[in-house]
MIDOSE-1310 file (N, C-alpha, C; in nm, 2 decimals, decimal comma, always signed):
residues 158
xxxx	-6,14/-3,77/-0,33/-6,07/-3,89/-0,35/-5,92/-3,85/-0,37; -5,89/-3,75/-0,45/-5,75/-3,72/-0,48/-5,68/-3,67/-0,36; -5,75/-3,60/-0,27/-5,69/-3,55/-0,15/-5,65/-3,67/-0,06; -5,73/-3,77/-0,04/-5,69/-3,88/+0,04/-5,58/-3,96/-0,02
xxxx	-5,57/-3,97/-0,15/-5,45/-4,04/-0,21/-5,32/-3,96/-0,19; -5,33/-3,83/-0,20/-5,22/-3,75/-0,18/-5,17/-3,76/-0,03; -5,27/-3,76/+0,06/-5,23/-3,78/+0,20/-5,17/-3,92/+0,23; -5,22/-4,02/+0,16/-5,16/-4,15/+0,18/-5,01/-4,16/+0,12
xxxx	-4,99/-4,10/+0,01/-4,86/-4,09/-0,05/-4,76/-4,01/+0,04; -4,81/-3,90/+0,10/-4,73/-3,82/+0,18/-4,69/-3,89/+0,31; -4,79/-3,96/+0,37/-4,76/-4,03/+0,50/-4,67/-4,15/+0,47; -4,69/-4,21/+0,36/-4,60/-4,33/+0,32/-4,46/-4,28/+0,30
xxxx	-4,44/-4,17/+0,24/-4,30/-4,11/+0,22/-4,24/-4,07/+0,35; -4,32/-4,01/+0,44/-4,27/-3,97/+0,57/-4,23/-4,10/+0,65; -4,31/-4,20/+0,64/-4,28/-4,33/+0,71/-4,15/-4,39/+0,66; -4,13/-4,39/+0,53/-4,01/-4,45/+0,46/-3,89/-4,36/+0,50
xxxx	-3,90/-4,23/+0,51/-3,79/-4,14/+0,55/-3,75/-4,17/+0,69; -3,85/-4,19/+0,78/-3,83/-4,22/+0,92/-3,75/-4,35/+0,94; -3,80/-4,45/+0,87/-3,73/-4,58/+0,88/-3,59/-4,57/+0,82; -3,57/-4,50/+0,72/-3,43/-4,48/+0,66/-3,34/-4,41/+0,76
xxxx	-3,40/-4,31/+0,83/-3,32/-4,24/+0,93/-3,28/-4,33/+1,04; -3,37/-4,41/+1,09/-3,34/-4,50/+1,20/-3,23/-4,60/+1,15; -3,24/-4,65/+1,03/-3,14/-4,74/+0,98/-3,00/-4,67/+0,97; -3,00/-4,55/+0,93/-2,88/-4,47/+0,92/-2,81/-4,46/+1,06
xxxx	-2,89/-4,43/+1,17/-2,84/-4,42/+1,30/-2,78/-4,55/+1,35; -2,84/-4,67/+1,31/-2,78/-4,79/+1,36/-2,65/-4,83/+1,29; -2,62/-4,77/+1,18/-2,49/-4,80/+1,11/-2,37/-4,75/+1,19; -2,39/-4,64/+1,27/-2,28/-4,58/+1,34/-2,25/-4,64/+1,47
xxxx	-2,32/-4,75/+1,51/-2,31/-4,81/+1,64/-2,22/-4,93/+1,64; -2,12/-4,94/+1,73/-2,04/-5,06/+1,74/-2,13/-5,18/+1,77; -2,09/-5,29/+1,70/-2,17/-5,41/+1,72/-2,07/-5,52/+1,77; -2,09/-5,57/+1,89/-2,17/-5,52/+2,00/-2,09/-5,41/+2,06
xxxx	-2,16/-5,33/+2,14/-2,11/-5,21/+2,20/-2,01/-5,26/+2,31; -1,90/-5,19/+2,32/-1,79/-5,22/+2,43/-1,81/-5,11/+2,53; -1,83/-5,15/+2,66/-1,84/-5,06/+2,77/-1,73/-5,08/+2,87; -1,67/-4,97/+2,91/-1,56/-4,98/+3,01/-1,62/-5,00/+3,15
xxxx	-1,55/-5,07/+3,24/-1,59/-5,09/+3,38/-1,54/-4,97/+3,45; -1,63/-4,87/+3,49/-1,59/-4,75/+3,56/-1,52/-4,78/+3,69; -1,57/-4,87/+3,77/-1,50/-4,90/+3,90/-1,36/-4,95/+3,88; -1,34/-5,03/+3,77/-1,20/-5,08/+3,74/-1,11/-4,96/+3,72
xxxx	-1,15/-4,86/+3,65/-1,06/-4,75/+3,62/-1,05/-4,65/+3,74; -1,15/-4,65/+3,82/-1,14/-4,56/+3,94/-1,04/-4,62/+4,04; -1,02/-4,75/+4,04/-0,92/-4,81/+4,13/-0,78/-4,81/+4,08; -0,76/-4,77/+3,95/-0,63/-4,78/+3,89/-0,53/-4,68/+3,94
xxxx	-0,40/-4,72/+3,94/-0,29/-4,63/+3,97/-0,24/-4,57/+3,84; -0,27/-4,63/+3,73/-0,23/-4,57/+3,60/-0,32/-4,63/+3,49; -0,35/-4,55/+3,39/-0,43/-4,60/+3,28/-0,35/-4,56/+3,15; -0,32/-4,66/+3,07/-0,24/-4,64/+2,95/-0,30/-4,70/+2,83
xxxx	-0,27/-4,64/+2,72/-0,30/-4,69/+2,59/-0,17/-4,76/+2,54; -0,18/-4,89/+2,52/-0,05/-4,96/+2,49/-0,07/-5,05/+2,37; +0,04/-5,08/+2,30/+0,04/-5,17/+2,19/+0,09/-5,30/+2,24; +0,01/-5,41/+2,20/+0,05/-5,54/+2,23/+0,07/-5,62/+2,10
xxxx	+0,19/-5,69/+2,10/+0,22/-5,77/+1,98/+0,18/-5,91/+2,00; +0,18/-5,96/+2,13/+0,14/-6,09/+2,16/+0,05/-6,09/+2,29; -0,01/-6,20/+2,32/-0,10/-6,21/+2,44/-0,02/-6,23/+2,56; +0,11/-6,25/+2,55/+0,20/-6,26/+2,67/+0,28/-6,13/+2,70
xxxx	+0,25/-6,03/+2,62/+0,32/-5,90/+2,64/+0,46/-5,90/+2,58; +0,54/-5,80/+2,61/+0,51/-5,69/+2,69/+0,43/-5,58/+2,62; +0,38/-5,49/+2,70/+0,30/-5,38/+2,65/+0,39/-5,26/+2,62; +0,38/-5,19/+2,51/+0,46/-5,07/+2,48/+0,36/-4,96/+2,49
xxxx	+0,39/-4,86/+2,58/+0,30/-4,75/+2,61/+0,30/-4,66/+2,49; +0,18/-4,63/+2,44/+0,16/-4,53/+2,34/+0,11/-4,39/+2,40; +0,03/-4,40/+2,50/-0,02/-4,28/+2,56/-0,05/-4,30/+2,71; -0,02/-4,21/+2,80/-0,05/-4,22/+2,94/-0,17/-4,13/+2,96
xxxx	-0,28/-4,20/+2,99/-0,41/-4,12/+3,02/-0,41/-4,07/+3,16; -0,37/-4,15/+3,26/-0,37/-4,11/+3,40/-0,26/-4,19/+3,47; -0,19/-4,13/+3,56/-0,08/-4,20/+3,64/-0,06/-4,13/+3,77; -0,05/-4,21/+3,87/+0,00/-4,16/+4,00/+0,15/-4,18/+4,02
xxxx	+0,21/-4,25/+3,92/+0,35/-4,29/+3,92/+0,43/-4,19/+3,84; +0,53/-4,13/+3,89/+0,62/-4,04/+3,81/+0,70/-4,13/+3,72; +0,72/-4,09/+3,60/+0,81/-4,15/+3,51/+0,75/-4,24/+3,41; +0,62/-4,27/+3,41/+0,56/-4,36/+3,31/+0,54/-4,27/+3,19
xxxx	+0,61/-4,31/+3,07/+0,61/-4,22/+2,95/+0,58/-4,31/+2,83; +0,53/-4,24/+2,72/+0,51/-4,32/+2,60/+0,65/-4,38/+2,56; +0,64/-4,50/+2,51/+0,76/-4,57/+2,47/+0,81/-4,67/+2,57; +0,77/-4,65/+2,70/+0,81/-4,75/+2,81/+0,75/-4,89/+2,78
xxxx	+0,82/-4,98/+2,83/+0,78/-5,12/+2,83/+0,72/-5,16/+2,96; +0,61/-5,23/+2,96/+0,55/-5,28/+3,08/+0,52/-5,43/+3,07; +0,58/-5,50/+3,17/+0,56/-5,65/+3,17/+0,43/-5,67/+3,26; +0,34/-5,75/+3,21/+0,21/-5,78/+3,28/+0,20/-5,93/+3,30
xxxx	+0,23/-5,98/+3,42/+0,20/-6,12/+3,44/+0,05/-6,15/+3,44; +0,01/-6,26/+3,39/-0,13/-6,30/+3,37/-0,21/-6,21/+3,28; -0,14/-6,15/+3,18/-0,20/-6,07/+3,08/-0,30/-6,15/+3,00; -0,26/-6,27/+2,97/-0,34/-6,36/+2,88/-0,48/-6,38/+2,93
xxxx	-0,50/-6,37/+3,06/-0,64/-6,38/+3,12/-0,73/-6,26/+3,09; -0,67/-6,15/+3,04/-0,75/-6,03/+3,02/-0,81/-6,01/+2,88; -0,79/-6,10/+2,79/-0,84/-6,09/+2,65/-0,98/-6,13/+2,62; -1,05/-6,19/+2,72/-1,19/-6,23/+2,70/-1,28/-6,11/+2,67
xxxx	-1,36/-6,13/+2,57/-1,46/-6,03/+2,52/-1,57/-6,02/+2,62; -1,61/-6,12/+2,69/-1,72/-6,12/+2,78/-1,86/-6,10/+2,72; -1,86/-6,11/+2,59/-1,99/-6,11/+2,52/-1,98/-6,21/+2,40; -2,09/-6,25/+2,34/-2,09/-6,34/+2,23/-2,13/-6,26/+2,10
xxxx	-2,04/-6,25/+2,01/-2,07/-6,19/+1,88/-2,05/-6,29/+1,77; -2,03/-6,41/+1,80/-2,02/-6,51/+1,69/-1,87/-6,53/+1,64; -1,79/-6,44/+1,68/-1,65/-6,45/+1,64/-1,56/-6,51/+1,75; -1,43/-6,49/+1,73/-1,33/-6,53/+1,83/-1,37/-6,47/+1,97
xxxx	-1,37/-6,55/+2,08/-1,41/-6,50/+2,21/-1,30/-6,42/+2,27; -1,19/-6,40/+2,21/-1,08/-6,31/+2,26/-1,05/-6,20/+2,17; -0,99/-6,09/+2,22/-0,95/-5,98/+2,14/-0,83/-6,03/+2,05; -0,82/-5,98/+1,93/-0,71/-6,01/+1,84/-0,59/-5,92/+1,87
xxxx	-0,47/-5,98/+1,86/-0,35/-5,91/+1,87/-0,27/-5,93/+1,74; -0,18/-5,84/+1,69/-0,14/-5,72/+1,75/-0,25/-5,61/+1,74; -0,26/-5,53/+1,84/-0,36/-5,42/+1,85/-0,32/-5,33/+1,96; -0,39/-5,21/+1,97/-0,38/-5,12/+2,08/-0,49/-5,14/+2,17
xxxx	-0,46/-5,13/+2,30/-0,56/-5,16/+2,41/-0,55/-5,05/+2,52; -0,66/-5,03/+2,58/-0,67/-4,94/+2,70/-0,65/-5,04/+2,82; -0,55/-5,01/+2,90/-0,52/-5,10/+3,01/-0,51/-5,02/+3,14; -0,60/-5,06/+3,24/-0,60/-5,00/+3,37/-0,49/-5,08/+3,46
xxxx	-0,40/-5,02/+3,52/-0,29/-5,08/+3,59/-0,29/-5,05/+3,74; -0,23/-5,14/+3,82/-0,20/-5,12/+3,96/-0,07/-5,19/+4,00; -0,02/-5,15/+4,12/+0,10/-5,21/+4,17/+0,21/-5,20/+4,07; +0,24/-5,08/+4,02/+0,35/-5,06/+3,93/+0,48/-5,04/+4,00
xxxx	+0,58/-5,11/+3,94/+0,72/-5,11/+3,99/+0,81/-5,10/+3,87; +0,92/-5,03/+3,89/+1,02/-5,02/+3,79/+1,15/-5,09/+3,83; +1,20/-5,16/+3,74/+1,33/-5,24/+3,76/+1,44/-5,14/+3,73; +1,50/-5,09/+3,83/+1,61/-4,99/+3,81/+1,56/-4,86/+3,76
xxxx	+1,66/-4,77/+3,73/+1,62/-4,63/+3,69/+1,56/-4,63/+3,55; +1,61/-4,70/+3,46/+1,56/-4,70/+3,32/+1,51/-4,84/+3,27; +1,49/-4,93/+3,37/+1,44/-5,06/+3,33/+1,29/-5,06/+3,30; +1,24/-5,18/+3,26/+1,10/-5,19/+3,22/+1,02/-5,19/+3,35
xxxx	+0,89/-5,16/+3,33/+0,79/-5,16/+3,44/+0,73/-5,29/+3,46; +0,69/-5,33/+3,58/+0,60/-5,44/+3,60/+0,47/-5,39/+3,66; +0,36/-5,45/+3,63/+0,23/-5,41/+3,68/+0,13/-5,52/+3,67; +0,02/-5,50/+3,73/-0,10/-5,59/+3,72/-0,21/-5,51/+3,66
xxxx	-0,29/-5,59/+3,58/-0,42/-5,53/+3,53/-0,52/-5,53/+3,64; -0,58/-5,42/+3,66/-0,68/-5,40/+3,77/-0,79/-5,50/+3,75; -0,83/-5,58/+3,85/-0,94/-5,68/+3,83/-1,07/-5,61/+3,84; -1,17/-5,67/+3,78/-1,31/-5,62/+3,79/-1,35/-5,63/+3,93
xxxx	-1,43/-5,53/+3,98/-1,48/-5,55/+4,12/-1,58/-5,65/+4,13; -1,60/-5,71/+4,24/-1,70/-5,81/+4,26/-1,84/-5,75/+4,25; -1,92/-5,82/+4,17/-2,06/-5,77/+4,16/-2,14/-5,89/+4,12; -2,26/-5,91/+4,18/-2,34/-6,02/+4,15/-2,38/-6,03/+4,00
xxxx	-2,37/-6,14/+3,94/-2,41/-6,16/+3,80/-2,31/-6,12/+3,70; -2,20/-6,05/+3,74/-2,10/-6,01/+3,64/-1,98/-6,10/+3,65; -1,91/-6,11/+3,54/-1,79/-6,20/+3,54/-1,68/-6,14/+3,63; -1,59/-6,23/+3,67/-1,48/-6,20/+3,75/-1,35/-6,21/+3,67
xxxx	-1,25/-6,15/+3,72/-1,12/-6,15/+3,65/-1,08/-6,02/+3,61; -0,99/-6,01/+3,50/-0,94/-5,88/+3,46/-0,98/-5,86/+3,31; -0,98/-5,74/+3,27/-1,03/-5,71/+3,14/-0,95/-5,59/+3,08; -0,91/-5,60/+2,96/-0,85/-5,48/+2,89/-0,95/-5,46/+2,77
xxxx	-0,93/-5,34/+2,71/-1,03/-5,29/+2,61/-0,96/-5,25/+2,48; -1,01/-5,28/+2,37/-0,95/-5,24/+2,24/-0,97/-5,09/+2,23; -0,88/-5,02/+2,16/-0,90/-4,88/+2,13/-0,99/-4,86/+2,01; -1,10/-4,80/+2,03/-1,20/-4,76/+1,93/-1,24/-4,61/+1,96
xxxx	-1,30/-4,55/+1,87/-1,35/-4,41/+1,90/-1,44/-4,41/+2,01; -1,53/-4,51/+2,02/-1,63/-4,51/+2,13/-1,57/-4,54/+2,27; -1,47/-4,63/+2,27/-1,40/-4,66/+2,40/-1,32/-4,54/+2,45; -1,26/-4,47/+2,36/-1,18/-4,36/+2,39/-1,27/-4,24/+2,44
xxxx	-1,38/-4,23/+2,38/-1,48/-4,12/+2,43/-1,53/-4,16/+2,57; -1,56/-4,28/+2,59/-1,61/-4,32/+2,72/-1,49/-4,31/+2,83; -1,37/-4,34/+2,79/-1,26/-4,33/+2,88/-1,24/-4,18/+2,93; -1,26/-4,09/+2,83/-1,24/-3,95/+2,87/-1,36/-3,90/+2,96
xxxx	-1,47/-3,97/+2,97/-1,58/-3,93/+3,05/-1,57/-3,99/+3,20; -1,48/-4,08/+3,22/-1,46/-4,15/+3,35/-1,37/-4,06/+3,44; -1,41/-4,05/+3,57/-1,33/-3,98/+3,67/-1,23/-4,09/+3,72; -1,11/-4,09/+3,67/-1,01/-4,19/+3,71/-0,94/-4,16/+3,84
xx	-0,92/-4,27/+3,91/-0,85/-4,25/+4,04/-0,94/-4,21/+4,15; -0,92/-4,26/+4,27/-1,01/-4,22/+4,39/-0,94/-4,11/+4,47
């Protein structure tokens, strides 16, 4: 009888430890998880991490992750028409349906032009590719450890 009780206590402790470990693993996950659209980044002429103070821009470049354009540098200003359409979260988390600003964002860009030699840049946010069942439009992504890790894993540019 003592051996069966000892076995019951041991398995109960092992079960409680396993549940505790699973709970610990779920605490490190973003809620909800933010995933980057890989095709959106593969079509980009440039990918920047930029700071936005308002939803109408301009974006101030913090870091250039990828660029086919010479001259895009940290500190540059980029004017983005229709930027306001890119703040949708595309998921329901019970909070505001748009990303909050001011914040830093990962922005895939195309059709970049510079006004003069030292003027500001103008560009468009790369639209999401057409795919059945997925939303259409443009999307930018907040900078988090997980989004930056995923960005580093994407082969950018075709």
